[in-house]
N, C-alpha and C positions, 0 to 999 in steps of 0.2 A: 279876685274874683268881682269887690267891688269897681275896682279899674277897667278890668276887659267888661265889664256890664254898661257901665260911663262914658266907655269907648266905643260899644255898639252904642248906644241909647245915641251916642254925639254926631255920628258920622250917620251918614242919607244915603248910604250906598243900603242896600236888600244884604241886610249884616244878620249876622247871629252867631252864636256862642252854645254851640255843646257842654256843657257842663258837668263835670262828676262824672262814674261809672255810668250812669246808665241816662248821660245824655242830654240834662233837662238840658230843653229848650228857652233861650232869650233872645229874642231879639228884636230888631229898632220897627222902627213902621214903615220903612224901604220894605225889607221882607215880609212883612203883615201883605201888604198888597199882593205876594206869589203865593200866601198861605189860601185863599178863597174863601169858602166855606167854612173851615178846619181851624179859625180863628175868630172868636181867642181861646177856644180849651186849648191850640194846637202852645198856647203860654205856659210856660211853667212843667209840660207835658215827657215826657222819651219821645227821644223825635224815634224809633220804632215803633211807638203807637201811635202820633199822630199821619206817621206817612209808611206804614209794611207796606205798601207797592212799589217802594223803589230801595226798600232796607236790603233787601238782599244786594242790593246796585252797594249798597255805602258804608256797609259793616268792613268787607277787607278795608277800606279806605281808608273807615275812622281804625283800624286796629295800623295803619301803616303811619297816620299821621302821630295817631295817639306813643306810638314808637321812637318821634321823633322826627320823620320824616314829613318837611312839609308838598303838595298836592295840590294840582291844578287841572284846570278844561276847556278847554273850551269851547262854546257850542253842543255839549255835553248831552244827550237825547234823554231824557225821566218819563215813563208812562206816572205819570200821578192823576187824583182823583182830590180837586178841589175846587170845581163846581157841581157836582151829586154826579159824573160821567170821569170815564177811564180821559184820557186826552194826550196828548203827544207836545211836550216842549221842550224847549230846549234852554239849557245856560251855558253862563260861562262861570266858574267857579272856583272858588281858590279856595284849601286849606291848608291851617296854618296850626299848629301849637300852641298853646297858650301856657307858662309854666308860670307857679305860682312861688308867692318867696325864697322858697327850698328849691324855687331847680327845677322842682319835680312837673312833670305837665298836666293839668290838676283841666283842662277842656281847650275844644278844639276851636278856632275861629274859621266862622266860614261866611265866604262873600259873596253872592251870589247877582248872576247878572240876568237876568233873563233876556233874550236875543228875541224870541216870540214874533215881538209887534215891530217889526224895523219901521213902522209908519211912527206908531208913537211913544220909540227912541229919538226918533231924527226929531220928534217935538219937541224934545226934552235935555236933548243933546246939550243948553247953556247952562240947562240949567246940574244939569248930569257934571258935566264937566266943573261949575266955578264949587260943586260938595266937596267935589276930587280932588280938586286943591284949596278947598280949606280942610280935607283930613290927611292932605299926604301926609303931610308935617306927624299925627296923630302915630296914622301908619309906619311911615317908616321908623317911629320911637317901638308901633309893636314886633315890624320886623327885628329891630337892631333887638328885642327881647327873646325872640324865639327864634333866631339865627345863630349856627358856629360861624359865620363869615357876613362880616353886611361893608359895600362896596361901596362909591360915589363915580361917573363915570365924567366927561365931557360929552356933549351935544354926540358930537360921531368918534366916539371911543378914541379919538387918537392919546390920550391920555387920563389916567387915573389918578381922583383927583387925590384920593383917598381908603385903606385896605386897614378895617380891627381883621384881624386872621384869629386873634388868639389865641389856644395851644398849637393850629392848626396848620396857618399861613404865615409868614415874616409876614411882621405890617409894614404899609406904607403910608405916614403921616407928608408928606412931600407929592407931589405931581410926581408922575413914573411916567415917562412915554415908550420903555422900554419892558413893561405890565404882561404883553402878550410871553417876549424871551423870558420873567420872568418865573414866570408862577405855571407858563401853560410846557406842555411837554410836546415839540415838533411836530408831534407827526398829528398832532390836535388840533395846532393855530389852525390851520383853514377851515377846519368844520368848525369853529370857534369865531370864525369869520364872517363864513356865509352866514351863522344861526345869523350876527350883529346887523351881520348889509339886509338882510330881509323883515329884521324885525325896524331895522329906519324904512325901510323902501314901503312895507305895511302898516306902519303907523303900531308896528304893538308894540307888548312888550316884548322882551330877549329871552327862552329860555333854553338850558341844554345840558345837557349830562354829560362830564366829558373826566378828563384826567383835569390832575393838578401835580404839584413839584410842593411837598408838604418841608413845615423847616428841618425834618432830620434827611432834604433830604428824596426822598423814599417816597412810591407816584402814589396817590389815592387818587379817590373819584369822589364829584360832591353835583347837586342839582344844585343848579346857581339857577335864580329867574330877578327879571331888572326892568320894573318900573322911569318909565322915562312924567322926568319931573317939567311942567308947562307954566311957559308965561300965559300971561292973561291973556295977548295974544295968540294965543295955545302955542305958543312955536319951541320945539322944546330944548329946557335951560343944559338938563344932565341929567343921568340917570343914576335910578339910587338898583342898588340892587343887592342882595343875598343868597349866600349859599348854606345850604345842607348838609354834613359829610356823609356821603352811601355805600366809603368803602366797605366794611362788608355786607351790604346788601348787594352789591354790586359783585361779590367775593362768593357768596350765597348763590350770585343768578352765574355766572363762571362753575362753578363746581357743577351747580345747575342743568347747562347748557352739555359739560362735558360728557353726564353722566347721561344726560339725554343721547348726546353726540353715540357714546360708551354703546346704552342700548342699540339708538337707532344701527347702529353699527352692527350689532350683533344681530339686531331684527332682522333684519334685511341678510344679513349676510349668510348664516345659518343654515347647514343643509337642513335640520329641521324644520319642516311648516311649522307656525307660526300661528294663533291667533287668539281671540279673546273674545268670547260670545255672551248671550244672552239667555237666561232660559226664559221662558213665554211659556207660561198654565192656562189652563182654562180658567169656569167656576167655579169648577167643585179644587181645584188646586191640585187636576193631575197635570206634568208634561208632556204638552201636546209638538212644541217643534222647539225651536231656536235661529234666534239672530246672528248673524255675525258682526260684530263691529269692526273689530281690528286686523289685518290677516298681512304678513311679511310675502317675499316672492316667491319664496320658496312654496308656498304655501298654494298659489294657483301654477306652482308649474308640477306639483303632485297631482291636482285633483286639477288642474283644467278652467277653473273657476274663477274670475273674481267675483267674491265674497259679499264684500264692505258695506251696507245698508241692507244685504238683502240674508231672509229665510232657506235652509235647506230643504223648505217643502213646495217654494220656489227651485233652488235648485235641481232637486230632484225628484219631489213627488212626496206620498205615502215617507217615514220617518221611521225607520225602523225604530222597534219595541227596543229595545237590548242596549240603542247605541243612549235611548232616552231613559231610561230611569240607572246606567254608569254616571248619565250626568248628574241627574236629580240625585241620586247618594249622594256622588261628589261633594252636593251642596249643605245638604243635608247633615251629616256628617262630619264635615270640617277638612277630612281628614284626603289626600292627597292620591288617586290609583295609577295603578297598571294597570294598561289592559294589551289584548293581541287577538283584534278579533276584521273578519270579512265586512268590505260595506259591500254591499251587494248592488247599488246603484251603481259603481264603478268599478265591480267586477275587479277589484284590488282586497291585498289587506293589508292593517297599519298596525302601529306599535302607538299605540296611545295615552299618552302620558296626562293630570287633566287635573290640576288644582283650583279650589275656590279661591275668587280676587274677592277680598273684604272679607268686617267680617260676615259675625250668623248674619244671618235675613240676604244676605247680600243674590246676587241671581244670576250672576258671571261666574266664568273660571277661565283662566288660563289654560288652552290645550296646544303643548306640545306633542307634535306626533310622527315618524317617521313611516314612508312606502316600504315593506316588507317584503311588494307583490311576490322581485326573482326572487330572494330565500325562497322562501314559503313555495314558492313554485320549482324549487330547484330542490325540494329536502320531499315534494310532493314526486321530481323527479324520480330521484334518487331510491325510495320506499319503491319506485317502480320498479327499476333499474335491479330492487335485489328480489321485489317479486318475479320479473324476468328469470332471474336469472338461478332461483328453487325452483319456478315452472318445469326449466327446462333441464334441470341436471342431474333428473334422473333417468333421462328418457332416450334412447337408445337408435327410435326410427329417423331418421333424416325429413321421412314426409310430415310424420305426430309434430315432430318441432317447429317444421317454419309457421305450418298447422295453429299452435301455442301460439306459437309470437306474433302470429296474425291478428289474433284471437283477442290476447292480452292488449296488444298497438291499439288499434281499432278503439273495444271498451274505455281505453284509458284519455284519447285523445277526444270520440265519441263521434268517432268518425264510419263516414256512411259505407266505405272499402276500404280494406286494406287484400290487395296480392303480393305476387311475386313473381309478374313474368319475367323469366327464362330465358336466353339465345341458347339453339343449336346448332352453330355454324357449318357446321358436316348438314344437316340433313336442312341445311335455311330455313327457319321453323322458328314460331315463339312459342314455345310452352308455360299454360298457367294450370297450377295443379293444384296450389293450394293461395285459399282464399277464406275474409272475413267475408260479412253482409250483414250490415246492421238490421234494415229489412226485408225487405221481398225483393230488393233485383234480380230480376236474370241474370248466373250463374259467368264469370267470363271463362272458366274453367275448359280448358281445351288446346286448337293444335294449331296455329295460323300461322298461315306462308308468310315468311322472312318477304315482305314487298314492299314495294315505292307509298302502298293505300292501306286505310284504315287509319286506327291507331297509336300505333307499331312508333311510324315514321318522327313521331313529334315526342311519342316520352322515350325511346329510345338512345335517339341520337346523340345521347350529352354523357361527357364525361365524369360530371360535376352535377350534386348537385342540380332540381328543378324545380327553383321553385312560384309556380302560379297562383295565385290569388284569385285570378277570375279569367279565365279562358278570354271570354270578347274583348280584355283586354291585351291576351297576347300575340303576338308577330305572328301569325300562324296562316297559313293556307286557309284556305273556303270549303275543300274538300276537310282537311285535318281540323278545321273547328267543326264542319257535320258530321264525322265520323266519335269527337271525341263526346261533344253534346247528345250522339244515336246512346252511347250510352253510360250517361247522364255524369260524365268529367267535367262540375263545374270547374273545382277549385281540382291543384293537387300536388302533393309533395312527393319529390319519385329523388329517393338518395339509390347509384348506383354503386355496382359491385364488381371487379377487376378481378381478373388474375394473367399478372405476368402486362399487365399494361391492358385487355384487349375488353373491354364491356362483356363482361360474360348476364347481369340482368338488376335488375333496381327493383326497393322493397317500395313498395307506391303505394301512401295513402290520398284518398279520394272524397270528395263530400259535395252539395246535387249542388247547393247554394257557396256563391263568392262567399269566403274566405280568410282571414289573413295570417298566414304564416308566419310565428314567432321564431326568433333564431335557436328561442327553448326548445321552438318544438322539429327545427333540423338538428340540435344537438340530438335531441329524443331519438329519433326518427335510427341517425346514424349508428348511435350508442346502440339502440334493436341490434340493427342490423349488424354488425360488428357481434355481440352478442351472439347471434342468431346463425351466425358462420360459422364460430368460433366453436357451437355448439354442436350444428352438423359435420363442420371438419373435426372432430372431433368424437362422434355417433361413424361416423365412416371409418376411423383407426380405427377406432376400439373394434369397428366392426370384420376391418382389415388385420388383423389379431389377431380375432377368434376365425375368422378361416386363417391364417398364422398358424394360431393355433394349433385347429383341424388336423391342416395341413401336412403340421411337425407330427401329429395323432398318428395320424394316415402311413404318415412316412416309415412313421419308428415300429406303426403293426406291418406293416407289409416287410421290412427292415428283418425282423424276430420269427417272421412266414418265410421270408427267403433260408434265414440264421437252420431255422427249423427245416428245409429243404434239401436246402448246400447240405446239413452232415446228411439226415436224409443222402440223396444221388451222391456222397459217396460214400458213406458207409456200407453199400448197394454193387458196385467193383469192390469195393473191397476185400470186403464178405467176400464175394465170387473168388478172387485174389486167395483170401485162406485156404479156403477153403479148398481150392485146386488141391493148392498145394501140399496142404494137408494129407488128401487122397497121394498124390503124388508122390511122398514124403512112406507115405501106409508100401504103396501096389509096386513102385521103382517101377509106373507105367508101367505095369505088364494086363492090369484091369480088367478084362474086354470094356470094358460099360466105360470106362476115360482113360482107352490110352492116351501114348504121350504126345504124340502128332493133334490131336484133338486138345486135349488141356494145354501146348503150344497154345495152339488156335484162341482159344474160350481166355488165356491169362492175356492174349494181341488186342483180344476186343476191350477187353476190361482196362485194360490198361491206352490202347487210345482214346478210351471216353473219359478216360481221367483228366489226359490230357488233354484233350480238346476243352473239359468242362477251365482246369487249370487257368490254360492261352484264352479263355475265355476273359472270366474274371483277371489276368495279368491285367488284358487287352483294357480292358472297360478303364482299370485303375491309372494304367496309363494317358489311355485319352483324356480321364478327368482332369490327371493331374497336367497332362499341354507336358508328357513328355514320347509322347509317341511322335516321329519326325516321320512322313510323306515319303519315300521315293518315287516321287515325282517325274513321267514321263507322258512323249504322246506317244495314245494306248488310241485300238479300236477296241471299242467296244464289244463289236457287234463279235471278232473272238474269242471275247473275253465270257460273253454270254455261253458260246459258244462250247465253253472251254467247262463253263462249269458247270450249266445243261451235263453233260458226259462221265462227267467225275463223279455227282448225285442222280442218275437218270436208275443205274442200279435200285440205288435204294428204291426207290421207284414199283421196280420191277420186285424186290423182295415182298414190297409189302400188301403186290398186287395196286397196282395206284399210280395212275396214271397223270405225263406231265405231257403236254403242248403249248408245243413253241412256235412261236409268230417272231421272224425280224423280217421287216419288209427296205431296210434297206440293208445294201452290200457292204458297208463303210463305214461307220459311227467314228468320227475321230474324236479327241478331250487327252486334255490333260490328268492326268492323271495314275493310283496310286495298284500298278495294275495287282501284286495281288490280295491288296485292302478290299478292289472293288468284286474283286471272284470272290472277297470271306463276303460282302454286302448282298449276292444276289449266291450264294448256300445258307445263308442267313434263313434269303425269304423262302428261298423252295424248301430249307427246312422245316419252317413252319409252317406252311402247304400240307407237309408230311404229317406234320407231328396235327394238328388238330382237322383233319379232315377224317371220314370215318373207313374204314373197309371201305375196298375200289372207288375210294374217290379220287379227283379228278384235283388238276390246277394247271393253272393254264400264264404261259410266263409269253410276255409282247415287245418287242422295240419297236419304236419310230425314231423318228431324229424331224423332229418340228419348230421353224424357226432356230432359234440358238441351241436350243434344251433335244438336251435327248430321253427320252421319255419312255423306262423303263415299269412295267407295268406284270406285279406277280394275281392271278382273282384262284379264290379255292372256293371248292361248291365245302365247305366248312361243316364247324359251331356255329360261327358270327360270333358280330359283335356287340354287345348292347350298348345306347344310347352314353351312353356318361363311361365308359371305356376308350372310345372313339381319341380325348383329348393329354387320355392316359395310360394308353398303350407303348408305350417307348420310353414312358418313362423305369426309373431304371428301380429293381428288386418287383416289378407288375410283371403279373402274369394269370394268363384269364385260366384257371380252375377249376376245372370241370375233370371229374374221374376217367373220365381216357386219354385227356390228357395228362393229366399227371398221371399218369400207365407208361406215356411214354419217354417219360424221366425230365431231362436238362434243366439248369437255370434258370430260365425267363430273360436271358440278356442277351439272346439274339435279335431285339429289334432294339434291343437300348443304341446297341453297338450300331447296328446300322443306321440309328439315326444324325450318330456320333459323325462314325464316316463319311456319309454323304456331304453334310454340312462345311464340315473340315473339306470338300471336293467344292465348297459355292454353291450343293443344294439344297433340295430341299424333298422330306417325302410324308406323304399324308397316309392318314388311313380312312378307308368309306368302306360302310356294312349297313344293310338292309335290316337289320337285326340280329338275334340269334334265333341258327338254325340257318342262318342266307349266307351263309357263305360269309368270308371277309377281298379287301382290297384292297392292294398297296399300291403306291406309285411314289417311283424318286425322278426326281429331275434334276439333272447334274446339266453345266452350262459346258459349250462345245468350242470345237474350234473351227472357227468359221472360215478360213484361209488354212490354204496348204504351205504358203510361209511363215505365219503363222506358229512359234515353236511353244513346246514344252516348255515351263521352267526346270533348271537346271536338280536334281537330287544333289542332298549335301553330297553323296560319295564323289571322288575322284575320277577325273576323264576315267585317266589311265589307273587297270588297276596293278595294284604289284604281284609282279614274279611266282609263281603260286614256289611257298618253300617246303622241302619233302622232313622238314616237320614239326609237330606240331607239341603248342603246349596245352595243356590239361591245367584248370585252376581249378580244384575245386573240396571244399572244408569237409564231405563225405570221400572216407576212403576206399570206401568199399566204390562208390560211385566213379572215383578217380582208376580202380583196378581194370572197374569193367569196360568203362570208355577206352584205357589201352587193350585190354584186348580185342574192345570194337574197329577201332583204327589199323591197328593190326593185321 
């Protein structure tokens, strides 16, 4: 310490030794002038008490020098108080460690040059130069004692005169012109040359941090500083330099840079938002706001804010209490917390992870967050779809299904209107039956012409989703825009539904004000439409199934009724036959009440009746199975009608009923099976006989109109109810009245009429004004338009084989075979 103090006292430069752990100030007169009114109290005083205003600046420097590092600054600015008031002064300073005899650092040698007053410095230049030359030797000795490496160079740095490298570098004891190659890596040489040339040009000291090649060939780092040694004329004679090993510091700095780079890379590249905030409190200690100190790019992307330096209230206005309480709790407890909540100002959901930055008392927080709005919206949409499905599942009415879907969708989207316009291409109109209205706006329910005016051309002209945020920005005609505005359609979203590629209608969501429809909204409305259509189709299928089941039940009941009626109809003639045969067996035909001729007549009538019923059943069965074949030929329908009416007229006469026949053309030729066509006429006339009362009348007319023959049979009988008009031709259907049932029959006549007419390419329908008002049956048959038009040939051969005089009888009933043999003989 004595040597260092003597050296300080002997040098004329402002020099101070800060000795010991308390950094006790020992300075010379040159330094005293810098002290101002702080002298003489500053002598022997710890420097932190003498210069408290710059302690925060100097403390880190002292720690570096105390660790063995030499540090210097040129024209460093310090705010100091030495004349009773705070002033700014500029200094050139050099800090070097002073070692004790043990080699440990015992103090810090500080050389200070004030450069505040350049004029004063100019007047004292000669004195300072002389003092500098006198102290150079002593200063070089001090450098040798305080540095790892000491070297001298010639004036232009071409020769290294001497280098004492200690255990760090290879020593140089003779002038070395290749010193740059020996000690400096190739990639560092240009930078070192530049620092030297700059010092020579500016006539100042050389200072640089650079890499060197150490004794073992490895690379290290040094802080090198060289000052010029001048002669009396001020010319540089040589340079005295010293270097300190800073390898560990450089490695630590490099590790810190790597860590910082990794942190910065992570900071800028992570998908989560990252920010550092500082909580702000009022006088009562209540959290009121926070300020953003730092934020990564993802933060800006997810919030739309450039936040550093701004408070959250500046960005969004009043701060939500939830977030103030959440962040305050993390600061107080020191426990990191995670939460998921909605930021009302942004209308978005975030997952937030917050932890305190620092120890107790710190007001800083590290906040990592992720925008989960899409996930939350997806969850809400899924919940809505489940609610919608649950609401639609028990419904079986299509109208109620559509109304429920419109209401739920409108409430979820907070839309002003949701409705389903449906296109009826047959009627060329648009029908709106179901809609949801949030307020008391006029309803759109009704039927509208599908014309080129109104709102429908704009809404129903697309087979893809129609998304309009604002109709004022939509490229449509002025008339269409006025029509939409008249029904308060300002923004709209319409999803079409198609049937085999044809637009059937849309599910339309409307707002009275501009609205941005997101892709999630489009997906939601599309999914709602799909589920609604599925529910409607399900309801329609279930309804069709119910109708089918009802029809099956009706058909089954009709079948049972028919079987009961068939048993009854078969039993009556069979009973008559049985009783007649019984009487004949007892009386041998000798009883006057039932002579043989009468008995034969009765049995013949009943057998004929049975035969007719069996033939009807067989005909119906053959037609239904497609086994009956028509014997087609060119026939005159007029002749067939005359034959039929002539053969059936006795039945009318017998029952005292009247048949009126009106034929308005002499000939109507068509292609048909004469026998089956007569069967059609007979069945219609028989139906007239059966269902007219005593002295009833039946009118038959035949006309030829264009390419159709129109045969009409009308009666004044019991008539038909409206629901019977569509079922009267179905199997097992018979008008059941007591008077009709007493006439017998299976009710197959009209079914056979319809089947035979359809096999001829025609059609038949029934009309009646109601019960008791008679019925009209009309048959339409295609006719041959020209004489040259030929009827299709039947399956019979054109030339019949010659009649054989032998007959083959085949039957599994021996009695019938015997009977047929007897009849043929």
